[in-house]
All heavy atoms as TSV, in Angstrom:
chain	resi	resn	atom	element	x	y	z
A	1	MET	N	N	-3.953	20.964	118.681
A	1	MET	CA	C	-4.939	20.858	117.638
A	1	MET	C	C	-5.957	21.980	117.810
A	1	MET	O	O	-6.346	22.312	118.920
A	1	MET	CB	C	-5.658	19.511	117.693
A	1	MET	CG	C	-6.674	19.390	116.607
A	1	MET	SD	S	-7.795	17.995	116.736
A	1	MET	CE	C	-8.636	18.311	118.237
A	2	ILE	N	N	-6.360	22.553	116.684
A	2	ILE	CA	C	-7.422	23.558	116.663
A	2	ILE	C	C	-8.566	22.976	115.837
A	2	ILE	O	O	-8.378	22.547	114.707
A	2	ILE	CB	C	-6.949	24.880	116.036
A	2	ILE	CG1	C	-5.756	25.454	116.796
A	2	ILE	CG2	C	-8.096	25.884	116.002
A	2	ILE	CD1	C	-5.137	26.659	116.134
A	3	LYS	N	N	-9.739	22.967	116.409
A	3	LYS	CA	C	-10.913	22.415	115.735
A	3	LYS	C	C	-11.873	23.542	115.365
A	3	LYS	O	O	-12.134	24.427	116.172
A	3	LYS	CB	C	-11.605	21.429	116.686
A	3	LYS	CG	C	-12.793	20.736	116.096
A	3	LYS	CD	C	-13.368	19.749	117.084
A	3	LYS	CE	C	-14.578	19.054	116.518
A	3	LYS	NZ	N	-15.178	18.132	117.481
A	4	GLY	N	N	-12.394	23.522	114.143
A	4	GLY	CA	C	-13.430	24.466	113.740
A	4	GLY	C	C	-12.943	25.804	113.237
A	4	GLY	O	O	-13.720	26.740	113.113
A	5	LEU	N	N	-11.670	25.941	112.928
A	5	LEU	CA	C	-11.122	27.216	112.478
A	5	LEU	C	C	-11.398	27.399	110.994
A	5	LEU	O	O	-10.916	26.635	110.154
A	5	LEU	CB	C	-9.611	27.264	112.742
A	5	LEU	CG	C	-8.904	28.560	112.380
A	5	LEU	CD1	C	-9.437	29.718	113.224
A	5	LEU	CD2	C	-7.408	28.403	112.577
A	6	LYS	N	N	-12.199	28.421	110.664
A	6	LYS	CA	C	-12.531	28.689	109.271
A	6	LYS	C	C	-11.521	29.626	108.612
A	6	LYS	O	O	-11.415	29.653	107.399
A	6	LYS	CB	C	-13.935	29.293	109.180
A	6	LYS	CG	C	-15.027	28.296	109.541
A	6	LYS	CD	C	-16.387	28.933	109.683
A	6	LYS	CE	C	-16.915	29.504	108.409
A	6	LYS	NZ	N	-18.285	30.024	108.535
A	7	ASN	N	N	-10.791	30.392	109.399
A	7	ASN	CA	C	-9.809	31.337	108.876
A	7	ASN	C	C	-8.614	30.645	108.238
A	7	ASN	O	O	-8.289	29.511	108.572
A	7	ASN	CB	C	-9.226	32.209	110.003
A	7	ASN	CG	C	-10.236	33.063	110.670
A	7	ASN	OD1	O	-11.012	32.573	111.459
A	7	ASN	ND2	N	-10.215	34.348	110.383
A	8	SER	N	N	-7.933	31.388	107.386
A	8	SER	CA	C	-6.623	30.977	106.908
A	8	SER	C	C	-5.602	31.431	107.946
A	8	SER	O	O	-5.771	32.469	108.589
A	8	SER	CB	C	-6.290	31.645	105.579
A	8	SER	OG	O	-7.173	31.226	104.583
A	9	ILE	N	N	-4.546	30.667	108.109
A	9	ILE	CA	C	-3.499	30.992	109.079
A	9	ILE	C	C	-2.354	31.678	108.353
A	9	ILE	O	O	-1.882	31.194	107.326
A	9	ILE	CB	C	-2.999	29.725	109.790
A	9	ILE	CG1	C	-4.134	29.122	110.625
A	9	ILE	CG2	C	-1.780	30.031	110.654
A	9	ILE	CD1	C	-3.771	27.805	111.287
A	10	LYS	N	N	-1.914	32.830	108.899
A	10	LYS	CA	C	-0.756	33.527	108.357
A	10	LYS	C	C	0.535	32.945	108.924
A	10	LYS	O	O	1.479	32.698	108.200
A	10	LYS	CB	C	-0.803	35.011	108.705
A	10	LYS	CG	C	-1.841	35.813	107.990
A	10	LYS	CD	C	-1.851	37.182	108.616
A	10	LYS	CE	C	-2.087	38.321	107.703
A	10	LYS	NZ	N	-2.031	39.601	108.382
A	11	LYS	N	N	0.540	32.748	110.251
A	11	LYS	CA	C	1.760	32.291	110.929
A	11	LYS	C	C	1.403	31.711	112.286
A	11	LYS	O	O	0.490	32.178	112.949
A	11	LYS	CB	C	2.720	33.468	111.107
A	11	LYS	CG	C	4.028	33.120	111.761
A	11	LYS	CD	C	4.893	34.364	111.899
A	11	LYS	CE	C	6.155	34.080	112.676
A	11	LYS	NZ	N	6.950	35.294	112.873
A	12	VAL	N	N	2.153	30.693	112.707
A	12	VAL	CA	C	2.018	30.105	114.036
A	12	VAL	C	C	3.400	30.131	114.677
A	12	VAL	O	O	4.388	29.769	114.040
A	12	VAL	CB	C	1.500	28.651	113.971
A	12	VAL	CG1	C	1.395	28.062	115.367
A	12	VAL	CG2	C	0.165	28.568	113.259
A	13	SER	N	N	3.467	30.565	115.939
A	13	SER	CA	C	4.745	30.608	116.652
A	13	SER	C	C	4.494	30.457	118.148
A	13	SER	O	O	3.364	30.547	118.619
A	13	SER	CB	C	5.480	31.926	116.374
A	13	SER	OG	O	4.712	33.031	116.798
A	14	VAL	N	N	5.582	30.234	118.889
A	14	VAL	CA	C	5.494	30.240	120.348
A	14	VAL	C	C	5.540	31.706	120.758
A	14	VAL	O	O	6.366	32.475	120.254
A	14	VAL	CB	C	6.658	29.449	120.986
A	14	VAL	CG1	C	6.651	29.598	122.491
A	14	VAL	CG2	C	6.567	27.975	120.606
A	15	LEU	N	N	4.650	32.122	121.650
A	15	LEU	CA	C	4.605	33.509	122.097
A	15	LEU	C	C	5.970	33.923	122.625
A	15	LEU	O	O	6.584	33.201	123.413
A	15	LEU	CB	C	3.539	33.681	123.179
A	15	LEU	CG	C	3.192	35.117	123.556
A	15	LEU	CD1	C	2.611	35.863	122.369
A	15	LEU	CD2	C	2.208	35.126	124.704
A	16	GLY	N	N	6.464	35.065	122.155
A	16	GLY	CA	C	7.775	35.550	122.578
A	16	GLY	C	C	8.895	35.122	121.639
A	16	GLY	O	O	10.041	35.488	121.835
A	17	SER	N	N	8.553	34.346	120.625
A	17	SER	CA	C	9.540	33.877	119.651
A	17	SER	C	C	9.034	34.213	118.257
A	17	SER	O	O	7.837	34.198	118.002
A	17	SER	CB	C	9.743	32.368	119.777
A	17	SER	OG	O	10.472	31.865	118.680
A	18	ASP	N	N	9.942	34.508	117.362
A	18	ASP	CA	C	9.551	34.785	115.985
A	18	ASP	C	C	9.681	33.562	115.090
A	18	ASP	O	O	9.323	33.601	113.931
A	18	ASP	CB	C	10.407	35.914	115.416
A	18	ASP	CG	C	9.579	37.136	115.088
A	18	ASP	OD1	O	8.362	37.107	115.307
A	18	ASP	OD2	O	10.159	38.120	114.611
A	19	LYS	N	N	10.202	32.465	115.650
A	19	LYS	CA	C	10.408	31.254	114.856
A	19	LYS	C	C	9.055	30.620	114.530
A	19	LYS	O	O	8.301	30.247	115.426
A	19	LYS	CB	C	11.284	30.275	115.618
A	19	LYS	CG	C	11.590	29.029	114.842
A	19	LYS	CD	C	12.493	28.087	115.604
A	19	LYS	CE	C	12.744	26.852	114.768
A	19	LYS	NZ	N	13.546	25.864	115.470
A	20	PRO	N	N	8.736	30.476	113.240
A	20	PRO	CA	C	7.448	29.880	112.880
A	20	PRO	C	C	7.388	28.387	113.192
A	20	PRO	O	O	8.388	27.682	113.113
A	20	PRO	CB	C	7.344	30.125	111.377
A	20	PRO	CG	C	8.730	30.372	110.909
A	20	PRO	CD	C	9.509	30.883	112.070
A	21	LEU	N	N	6.208	27.939	113.580
A	21	LEU	CA	C	5.959	26.517	113.818
A	21	LEU	C	C	5.246	25.950	112.597
A	21	LEU	O	O	4.519	26.661	111.898
A	21	LEU	CB	C	5.090	26.320	115.063
A	21	LEU	CG	C	5.650	26.822	116.381
A	21	LEU	CD1	C	4.628	26.615	117.500
A	21	LEU	CD2	C	6.948	26.120	116.720
A	22	THR	N	N	5.412	24.670	112.379
A	22	THR	CA	C	4.717	24.031	111.267
A	22	THR	C	C	3.336	23.569	111.715
A	22	THR	O	O	3.124	23.262	112.891
A	22	THR	CB	C	5.517	22.841	110.713
A	22	THR	OG1	O	5.704	21.885	111.753
A	22	THR	CG2	C	6.864	23.282	110.175
A	23	TYR	N	N	2.421	23.549	110.772
A	23	TYR	CA	C	1.063	23.076	111.050
A	23	TYR	C	C	0.517	22.449	109.779
A	23	TYR	O	O	1.017	22.672	108.677
A	23	TYR	CB	C	0.167	24.222	111.518
A	23	TYR	CG	C	-0.064	25.277	110.479
A	23	TYR	CD1	C	-1.152	25.203	109.616
A	23	TYR	CD2	C	0.813	26.349	110.341
A	23	TYR	CE1	C	-1.370	26.161	108.651
A	23	TYR	CE2	C	0.606	27.321	109.374
A	23	TYR	CZ	C	-0.484	27.220	108.535
A	23	TYR	OH	O	-0.695	28.175	107.578
A	24	LYS	N	N	-0.511	21.621	109.950
A	24	LYS	CA	C	-1.191	21.050	108.788
A	24	LYS	C	C	-2.672	20.900	109.109
A	24	LYS	O	O	-3.057	20.700	110.260
A	24	LYS	CB	C	-0.578	19.720	108.366
A	24	LYS	CG	C	-0.755	18.598	109.354
A	24	LYS	CD	C	-0.129	17.315	108.827
A	24	LYS	CE	C	-0.270	16.215	109.862
A	24	LYS	NZ	N	0.259	14.950	109.387
A	25	VAL	N	N	-3.483	21.036	108.084
A	25	VAL	CA	C	-4.930	20.879	108.210
A	25	VAL	C	C	-5.286	19.521	107.611
A	25	VAL	O	O	-4.911	19.215	106.478
A	25	VAL	CB	C	-5.684	22.007	107.484
A	25	VAL	CG1	C	-7.192	21.804	107.581
A	25	VAL	CG2	C	-5.288	23.371	108.051
A	26	VAL	N	N	-5.990	18.713	108.388
A	26	VAL	CA	C	-6.409	17.395	107.905
A	26	VAL	C	C	-7.929	17.278	107.984
A	26	VAL	O	O	-8.572	17.902	108.827
A	26	VAL	CB	C	-5.748	16.245	108.710
A	26	VAL	CG1	C	-4.248	16.261	108.542
A	26	VAL	CG2	C	-6.108	16.311	110.168
A	27	GLY	N	N	-8.492	16.513	107.086
A	27	GLY	CA	C	-9.924	16.246	107.116
A	27	GLY	C	C	-10.784	17.297	106.455
A	27	GLY	O	O	-12.009	17.216	106.502
A	28	LYS	N	N	-10.196	18.292	105.800
A	28	LYS	CA	C	-10.981	19.322	105.118
A	28	LYS	C	C	-11.315	18.843	103.715
A	28	LYS	O	O	-10.432	18.469	102.945
A	28	LYS	CB	C	-10.191	20.633	105.043
A	28	LYS	CG	C	-10.821	21.703	104.161
A	28	LYS	CD	C	-12.144	22.164	104.699
A	28	LYS	CE	C	-12.741	23.260	103.812
A	28	LYS	NZ	N	-14.163	23.140	103.648
A	29	ILE	N	N	-12.600	18.854	103.399
A	29	ILE	CA	C	-13.064	18.475	102.066
A	29	ILE	C	C	-13.347	19.771	101.315
A	29	ILE	O	O	-14.064	20.643	101.815
A	29	ILE	CB	C	-14.325	17.595	102.149
A	29	ILE	CG1	C	-14.018	16.338	102.972
A	29	ILE	CG2	C	-14.825	17.240	100.758
A	29	ILE	CD1	C	-15.228	15.509	103.298
A	30	SER	N	N	-12.787	19.927	100.132
A	30	SER	CA	C	-12.844	21.192	99.393
A	30	SER	C	C	-14.266	21.723	99.183
A	30	SER	O	O	-14.490	22.922	99.232
A	30	SER	CB	C	-12.140	21.051	98.050
A	30	SER	OG	O	-12.777	20.074	97.260
A	31	TRP	N	N	-15.246	20.873	98.972
A	31	TRP	CA	C	-16.601	21.334	98.677
A	31	TRP	C	C	-17.471	21.492	99.925
A	31	TRP	O	O	-18.602	21.929	99.840
A	31	TRP	CB	C	-17.284	20.401	97.694
A	31	TRP	CG	C	-17.173	18.949	98.057
A	31	TRP	CD1	C	-16.256	18.066	97.583
A	31	TRP	CD2	C	-17.979	18.227	98.997
A	31	TRP	NE1	N	-16.444	16.837	98.153
A	31	TRP	CE2	C	-17.497	16.901	99.030
A	31	TRP	CE3	C	-19.060	18.556	99.808
A	31	TRP	CZ2	C	-18.045	15.915	99.836
A	31	TRP	CZ3	C	-19.611	17.571	100.616
A	31	TRP	CH2	C	-19.111	16.269	100.621
A	32	SER	N	N	-16.950	21.181	101.096
A	32	SER	CA	C	-17.722	21.250	102.335
A	32	SER	C	C	-17.383	22.507	103.132
A	32	SER	O	O	-16.248	22.971	103.118
A	32	SER	CB	C	-17.423	20.010	103.196
A	32	SER	OG	O	-18.074	20.111	104.444
A	33	VAL	N	N	-18.369	23.052	103.838
A	33	VAL	CA	C	-18.135	24.219	104.693
A	33	VAL	C	C	-17.530	23.817	106.042
A	33	VAL	O	O	-17.094	24.660	106.806
A	33	VAL	CB	C	-19.434	25.025	104.935
A	33	VAL	CG1	C	-19.967	25.590	103.633
A	33	VAL	CG2	C	-20.483	24.176	105.647
A	34	VAL	N	N	-17.507	22.516	106.332
A	34	VAL	CA	C	-16.954	22.034	107.594
A	34	VAL	C	C	-15.431	22.079	107.499
A	34	VAL	O	O	-14.844	21.442	106.629
A	34	VAL	CB	C	-17.425	20.595	107.901
A	34	VAL	CG1	C	-16.825	20.106	109.204
A	34	VAL	CG2	C	-18.943	20.526	107.946
A	35	PRO	N	N	-14.772	22.882	108.388
A	35	PRO	CA	C	-13.307	22.975	108.321
A	35	PRO	C	C	-12.651	21.701	108.851
A	35	PRO	O	O	-13.255	20.934	109.589
A	35	PRO	CB	C	-12.976	24.168	109.221
A	35	PRO	CG	C	-14.125	24.272	110.160
A	35	PRO	CD	C	-15.324	23.735	109.427
A	36	GLY	N	N	-11.414	21.524	108.475
A	36	GLY	CA	C	-10.671	20.375	108.971
A	36	GLY	C	C	-10.102	20.658	110.355
A	36	GLY	O	O	-10.443	21.646	111.004
A	37	LEU	N	N	-9.236	19.790	110.801
A	37	LEU	CA	C	-8.550	19.938	112.077
A	37	LEU	C	C	-7.147	20.465	111.808
A	37	LEU	O	O	-6.447	19.954	110.931
A	37	LEU	CB	C	-8.460	18.598	112.800
A	37	LEU	CG	C	-9.788	17.893	113.063
A	37	LEU	CD1	C	-9.532	16.495	113.613
A	37	LEU	CD2	C	-10.648	18.697	114.004
A	38	THR	N	N	-6.727	21.483	112.546
A	38	THR	CA	C	-5.401	22.057	112.371
A	38	THR	C	C	-4.489	21.514	113.458
A	38	THR	O	O	-4.736	21.736	114.647
A	38	THR	CB	C	-5.452	23.601	112.462
A	38	THR	OG1	O	-6.375	24.082	111.481
A	38	THR	CG2	C	-4.085	24.215	112.225
A	39	TYR	N	N	-3.460	20.801	113.039
A	39	TYR	CA	C	-2.476	20.245	113.973
A	39	TYR	C	C	-1.212	21.093	113.928
A	39	TYR	O	O	-0.678	21.359	112.842
A	39	TYR	CB	C	-2.135	18.799	113.606
A	39	TYR	CG	C	-3.242	17.830	113.926
A	39	TYR	CD1	C	-4.209	17.512	112.986
A	39	TYR	CD2	C	-3.316	17.244	115.181
A	39	TYR	CE1	C	-5.234	16.623	113.285
A	39	TYR	CE2	C	-4.343	16.357	115.495
A	39	TYR	CZ	C	-5.291	16.052	114.538
A	39	TYR	OH	O	-6.302	15.179	114.847
A	40	ILE	N	N	-0.745	21.523	115.094
A	40	ILE	CA	C	0.453	22.355	115.211
A	40	ILE	C	C	1.566	21.515	115.827
A	40	ILE	O	O	1.361	20.873	116.857
A	40	ILE	CB	C	0.179	23.595	116.088
A	40	ILE	CG1	C	-0.944	24.435	115.475
A	40	ILE	CG2	C	1.451	24.421	116.274
A	40	ILE	CD1	C	-1.457	25.539	116.364
A	41	THR	N	N	2.739	21.537	115.194
A	41	THR	CA	C	3.898	20.822	115.705
A	41	THR	C	C	4.725	21.769	116.562
A	41	THR	O	O	5.139	22.833	116.090
A	41	THR	CB	C	4.760	20.295	114.536
A	41	THR	OG1	O	3.945	19.462	113.719
A	41	THR	CG2	C	5.947	19.512	115.054
A	42	ILE	N	N	4.950	21.379	117.826
A	42	ILE	CA	C	5.739	22.195	118.747
A	42	ILE	C	C	6.991	21.414	119.119
A	42	ILE	O	O	6.927	20.498	119.943
A	42	ILE	CB	C	4.941	22.556	120.016
A	42	ILE	CG1	C	3.588	23.146	119.642
A	42	ILE	CG2	C	5.738	23.525	120.890
A	42	ILE	CD1	C	2.626	23.252	120.793
A	43	PRO	N	N	8.137	21.736	118.504
A	43	PRO	CA	C	9.362	21.012	118.813
A	43	PRO	C	C	9.736	21.147	120.286
A	43	PRO	O	O	9.488	22.182	120.914
A	43	PRO	CB	C	10.418	21.682	117.932
A	43	PRO	CG	C	9.665	22.447	116.906
A	43	PRO	CD	C	8.344	22.778	117.508
A	44	GLU	N	N	10.297	20.115	120.820
A	44	GLU	CA	C	10.691	20.113	122.226
A	44	GLU	C	C	11.649	21.263	122.551
A	44	GLU	O	O	11.621	21.817	123.647
A	44	GLU	CB	C	11.341	18.771	122.565
A	44	GLU	CG	C	11.315	18.457	124.049
A	44	GLU	CD	C	11.721	17.030	124.337
A	44	GLU	OE1	O	11.192	16.102	123.704
A	44	GLU	OE2	O	12.591	16.867	125.227
A	45	SER	N	N	12.462	21.657	121.593
A	45	SER	CA	C	13.459	22.710	121.815
A	45	SER	C	C	12.838	24.080	122.100
A	45	SER	O	O	13.499	24.952	122.670
A	45	SER	CB	C	14.389	22.821	120.616
A	45	SER	OG	O	13.661	23.171	119.453
A	46	VAL	N	N	11.575	24.306	121.712
A	46	VAL	CA	C	10.930	25.597	121.972
A	46	VAL	C	C	9.833	25.513	123.033
A	46	VAL	O	O	9.193	26.503	123.341
A	46	VAL	CB	C	10.351	26.221	120.677
A	46	VAL	CG1	C	11.448	26.516	119.680
A	46	VAL	CG2	C	9.274	25.354	120.079
A	47	GLN	N	N	9.624	24.326	123.587
A	47	GLN	CA	C	8.601	24.163	124.616
A	47	GLN	C	C	9.090	24.724	125.953
A	47	GLN	O	O	10.250	24.576	126.308
A	47	GLN	CB	C	8.252	22.685	124.796
A	47	GLN	CG	C	7.541	22.087	123.623
A	47	GLN	CD	C	7.222	20.624	123.820
A	47	GLN	OE1	O	7.245	20.110	124.936
A	47	GLN	NE2	N	6.933	19.942	122.734
A	48	ASP	N	N	8.166	25.356	126.666
A	48	ASP	CA	C	8.445	25.831	128.014
A	48	ASP	C	C	8.319	24.650	128.970
A	48	ASP	O	O	7.539	23.724	128.723
A	48	ASP	CB	C	7.446	26.925	128.393
A	48	ASP	CG	C	7.729	27.520	129.755
A	48	ASP	OD1	O	8.623	28.361	129.845
A	48	ASP	OD2	O	7.051	27.108	130.726
A	49	LYS	N	N	9.062	24.715	130.058
A	49	LYS	CA	C	9.053	23.618	131.043
A	49	LYS	C	C	7.652	23.395	131.632
A	49	LYS	O	O	7.249	22.274	131.892
A	49	LYS	CB	C	10.052	23.924	132.148
A	49	LYS	CG	C	10.161	22.851	133.202
A	49	LYS	CD	C	11.206	23.224	134.237
A	49	LYS	CE	C	11.265	22.180	135.336
A	49	LYS	NZ	N	12.285	22.508	136.354
A	50	TYR	N	N	6.909	24.482	131.828
A	50	TYR	CA	C	5.605	24.380	132.490
A	50	TYR	C	C	4.427	24.549	131.530
A	50	TYR	O	O	3.436	23.844	131.629
A	50	TYR	CB	C	5.503	25.403	133.614
A	50	TYR	CG	C	6.548	25.185	134.666
A	50	TYR	CD1	C	7.659	26.006	134.760
A	50	TYR	CD2	C	6.449	24.122	135.549
A	50	TYR	CE1	C	8.639	25.794	135.720
A	50	TYR	CE2	C	7.422	23.893	136.512
A	50	TYR	CZ	C	8.514	24.737	136.584
A	50	TYR	OH	O	9.480	24.501	137.517
A	51	MET	N	N	4.511	25.524	130.631
A	51	MET	CA	C	3.400	25.768	129.714
A	51	MET	C	C	3.888	26.569	128.510
A	51	MET	O	O	4.512	27.601	128.668
A	51	MET	CB	C	2.282	26.564	130.397
A	51	MET	CG	C	1.094	26.807	129.499
A	51	MET	SD	S	-0.192	27.890	130.157
A	51	MET	CE	C	-0.431	27.278	131.792
A	52	SER	N	N	3.571	26.087	127.332
A	52	SER	CA	C	3.894	26.809	126.102
A	52	SER	C	C	2.632	27.523	125.619
A	52	SER	O	O	1.560	26.936	125.575
A	52	SER	CB	C	4.380	25.854	125.019
A	52	SER	OG	O	5.565	25.215	125.417
A	53	VAL	N	N	2.784	28.796	125.270
A	53	VAL	CA	C	1.664	29.570	124.744
A	53	VAL	C	C	1.905	29.753	123.251
A	53	VAL	O	O	2.948	30.238	122.827
A	53	VAL	CB	C	1.545	30.947	125.449
A	53	VAL	CG1	C	0.405	31.761	124.860
A	53	VAL	CG2	C	1.363	30.748	126.945
A	54	ILE	N	N	0.929	29.336	122.463
A	54	ILE	CA	C	1.052	29.371	121.012
A	54	ILE	C	C	0.328	30.597	120.465
A	54	ILE	O	O	-0.821	30.863	120.810
A	54	ILE	CB	C	0.451	28.090	120.386
A	54	ILE	CG1	C	1.076	26.844	120.983
A	54	ILE	CG2	C	0.606	28.107	118.874
A	54	ILE	CD1	C	2.569	26.785	120.911
A	55	LYS	N	N	1.021	31.322	119.605
A	55	LYS	CA	C	0.453	32.504	118.948
A	55	LYS	C	C	0.058	32.103	117.529
A	55	LYS	O	O	0.884	31.636	116.752
A	55	LYS	CB	C	1.496	33.619	118.906
A	55	LYS	CG	C	1.052	34.872	118.214
A	55	LYS	CD	C	2.185	35.891	118.243
A	55	LYS	CE	C	1.834	37.148	117.498
A	55	LYS	NZ	N	2.953	38.117	117.512
A	56	VAL	N	N	-1.228	32.284	117.208
A	56	VAL	CA	C	-1.740	31.944	115.885
A	56	VAL	C	C	-2.214	33.236	115.224
A	56	VAL	O	O	-3.158	33.863	115.693
A	56	VAL	CB	C	-2.894	30.921	115.970
A	56	VAL	CG1	C	-3.408	30.571	114.592
A	56	VAL	CG2	C	-2.456	29.669	116.717
A	57	GLU	N	N	-1.524	33.642	114.171
A	57	GLU	CA	C	-1.897	34.850	113.434
A	57	GLU	C	C	-2.812	34.447	112.284
A	57	GLU	O	O	-2.448	33.611	111.466
A	57	GLU	CB	C	-0.651	35.558	112.907
A	57	GLU	CG	C	0.249	36.061	114.014
A	57	GLU	CD	C	1.499	36.719	113.471
A	57	GLU	OE1	O	1.376	37.585	112.569
A	57	GLU	OE2	O	2.591	36.367	113.942
A	58	LEU	N	N	-3.999	35.043	112.267
A	58	LEU	CA	C	-5.025	34.674	111.290
A	58	LEU	C	C	-5.170	35.720	110.204
A	58	LEU	O	O	-4.826	36.889	110.399
A	58	LEU	CB	C	-6.375	34.502	111.995
A	58	LEU	CG	C	-6.415	33.490	113.134
A	58	LEU	CD1	C	-7.763	33.546	113.827
A	58	LEU	CD2	C	-6.117	32.097	112.624
A	59	ASN	N	N	-5.731	35.318	109.092
A	59	ASN	CA	C	-6.045	36.211	108.000
A	59	ASN	C	C	-7.455	36.752	108.252
A	59	ASN	O	O	-8.424	36.218	107.752
A	59	ASN	CB	C	-5.967	35.449	106.674
A	59	ASN	CG	C	-6.068	36.368	105.496
A	59	ASN	OD1	O	-6.120	37.576	105.649
A	59	ASN	ND2	N	-6.100	35.799	104.309
A	60	GLY	N	N	-7.566	37.766	109.101
A	60	GLY	CA	C	-8.862	38.352	109.439
A	60	GLY	C	C	-9.298	38.024	110.860
A	60	GLY	O	O	-8.591	37.355	111.613
A	61	LYS	N	N	-10.489	38.492	111.216
A	61	LYS	CA	C	-11.072	38.268	112.542
A	61	LYS	C	C	-11.387	36.782	112.734
A	61	LYS	O	O	-11.800	36.102	111.790
A	61	LYS	CB	C	-12.349	39.099	112.665
A	61	LYS	CG	C	-12.994	39.056	114.012
A	61	LYS	CD	C	-14.240	39.926	114.045
A	61	LYS	CE	C	-14.929	39.776	115.381
A	61	LYS	NZ	N	-16.177	40.534	115.441
A	62	LEU	N	N	-11.196	36.286	113.955
A	62	LEU	CA	C	-11.452	34.884	114.269
A	62	LEU	C	C	-12.841	34.466	113.796
A	62	LEU	O	O	-13.838	35.120	114.094
A	62	LEU	CB	C	-11.327	34.648	115.778
A	62	LEU	CG	C	-11.641	33.238	116.277
A	62	LEU	CD1	C	-10.629	32.247	115.703
A	62	LEU	CD2	C	-11.625	33.194	117.786
A	63	ASP	N	N	-12.894	33.375	113.046
A	63	ASP	CA	C	-14.148	32.851	112.503
A	63	ASP	C	C	-14.176	31.349	112.765
A	63	ASP	O	O	-13.433	30.594	112.145
A	63	ASP	CB	C	-14.227	33.147	111.005
A	63	ASP	CG	C	-15.591	32.807	110.412
A	63	ASP	OD1	O	-16.536	32.542	111.170
A	63	ASP	OD2	O	-15.690	32.821	109.168
A	64	LEU	N	N	-15.029	30.931	113.695
A	64	LEU	CA	C	-15.135	29.522	114.058
A	64	LEU	C	C	-16.399	28.905	113.468
A	64	LEU	O	O	-17.446	29.548	113.421
A	64	LEU	CB	C	-15.158	29.358	115.582
A	64	LEU	CG	C	-13.907	29.790	116.324
A	64	LEU	CD1	C	-14.123	29.696	117.828
A	64	LEU	CD2	C	-12.720	28.938	115.909
A	65	TYR	N	N	-16.291	27.677	113.054
A	65	TYR	CA	C	-17.437	26.935	112.540
A	65	TYR	C	C	-18.300	26.506	113.718
A	65	TYR	O	O	-17.814	25.923	114.672
A	65	TYR	CB	C	-16.950	25.706	111.766
A	65	TYR	CG	C	-18.068	24.856	111.235
A	65	TYR	CD1	C	-18.827	25.287	110.159
A	65	TYR	CD2	C	-18.362	23.638	111.807
A	65	TYR	CE1	C	-19.862	24.514	109.662
A	65	TYR	CE2	C	-19.395	22.852	111.320
A	65	TYR	CZ	C	-20.140	23.298	110.253
A	65	TYR	OH	O	-21.164	22.532	109.771
A	66	ARG	N	N	-19.591	26.797	113.654
A	66	ARG	CA	C	-20.480	26.476	114.767
A	66	ARG	C	C	-21.626	25.558	114.344
A	66	ARG	O	O	-22.575	25.349	115.085
A	66	ARG	CB	C	-21.024	27.755	115.385
A	66	ARG	CG	C	-19.893	28.620	115.925
A	66	ARG	CD	C	-20.402	29.740	116.776
A	66	ARG	NE	N	-19.351	30.669	117.136
A	66	ARG	CZ	C	-18.488	30.501	118.130
A	66	ARG	NH1	N	-18.523	29.421	118.854
A	66	ARG	NH2	N	-17.583	31.409	118.404
A	67	GLY	N	N	-21.528	25.005	113.151
A	67	GLY	CA	C	-22.552	24.108	112.649
A	67	GLY	C	C	-22.290	22.678	113.110
A	67	GLY	O	O	-21.454	22.418	113.960
A	68	LYS	N	N	-22.994	21.777	112.505
A	68	LYS	CA	C	-22.828	20.355	112.816
A	68	LYS	C	C	-21.791	19.777	111.868
A	68	LYS	O	O	-21.587	20.272	110.768
A	68	LYS	CB	C	-24.158	19.636	112.658
A	68	LYS	CG	C	-25.192	20.124	113.638
A	68	LYS	CD	C	-26.501	19.407	113.458
A	68	LYS	CE	C	-27.515	19.941	114.451
A	68	LYS	NZ	N	-28.814	19.311	114.300
A	69	GLY	N	N	-21.174	18.712	112.265
A	69	GLY	CA	C	-20.174	18.051	111.438
A	69	GLY	C	C	-20.810	17.261	110.324
A	69	GLY	O	O	-22.019	17.289	110.116
A	70	GLY	N	N	-20.000	16.577	109.572
A	70	GLY	CA	C	-20.517	15.746	108.499
A	70	GLY	C	C	-20.394	16.404	107.154
A	70	GLY	O	O	-19.548	17.243	106.929
A	71	PHE	N	N	-21.288	16.024	106.247
A	71	PHE	CA	C	-21.192	16.476	104.869
A	71	PHE	C	C	-22.195	17.574	104.540
A	71	PHE	O	O	-22.840	17.552	103.509
A	71	PHE	CB	C	-21.386	15.279	103.928
A	71	PHE	CG	C	-20.321	14.251	104.105
A	71	PHE	CD1	C	-20.567	13.083	104.802
A	71	PHE	CD2	C	-19.049	14.465	103.610
A	71	PHE	CE1	C	-19.592	12.135	104.957
A	71	PHE	CE2	C	-18.048	13.537	103.772
A	71	PHE	CZ	C	-18.320	12.372	104.446
A	72	LEU	N	N	-22.376	18.520	105.430
A	72	LEU	CA	C	-23.316	19.612	105.213
A	72	LEU	C	C	-22.690	20.639	104.282
A	72	LEU	O	O	-21.508	20.911	104.345
A	72	LEU	CB	C	-23.684	20.271	106.546
A	72	LEU	CG	C	-24.226	19.317	107.607
A	72	LEU	CD1	C	-24.452	20.056	108.907
A	72	LEU	CD2	C	-25.521	18.678	107.146
A	73	THR	N	N	-23.485	21.250	103.431
A	73	THR	CA	C	-22.946	22.228	102.504
A	73	THR	C	C	-23.482	23.633	102.746
A	73	THR	O	O	-22.922	24.587	102.269
A	73	THR	CB	C	-23.249	21.828	101.055
A	73	THR	OG1	O	-24.664	21.666	100.897
A	73	THR	CG2	C	-22.539	20.545	100.691
A	74	ASN	N	N	-24.574	23.794	103.474
A	74	ASN	CA	C	-25.156	25.129	103.653
A	74	ASN	C	C	-25.368	25.509	105.111
A	74	ASN	O	O	-26.197	26.331	105.429
A	74	ASN	CB	C	-26.480	25.226	102.914
A	74	ASN	CG	C	-26.317	25.197	101.419
A	74	ASN	OD1	O	-25.321	25.716	100.926
A	74	ASN	ND2	N	-27.242	24.596	100.713
A	75	GLU	N	N	-24.677	24.912	106.047
A	75	GLU	CA	C	-24.849	25.266	107.467
A	75	GLU	C	C	-23.633	25.971	107.973
A	75	GLU	O	O	-22.548	25.779	107.624
A	75	GLU	CB	C	-25.123	24.028	108.294
A	75	GLU	CG	C	-26.550	23.633	108.187
A	75	GLU	CD	C	-26.942	22.635	109.248
A	75	GLU	OE1	O	-26.456	22.719	110.388
A	75	GLU	OE2	O	-27.751	21.771	108.953
């Protein structure tokens, strides 16, 4: 899960693989500046035995939400 990501995602994959992983954003309200939570699905078939490194390609420079949660519109 990625929390606070304001960027759009171009592609998610396991590092060293070109196979795209699926992801979904939940909890994002269209009129709110507070981003939702991004959940990434990592199939067991592509997981490393010890540690999987996920590559997330973004549309632009990393932009994280640093405000407070809730229904804020201008923070």
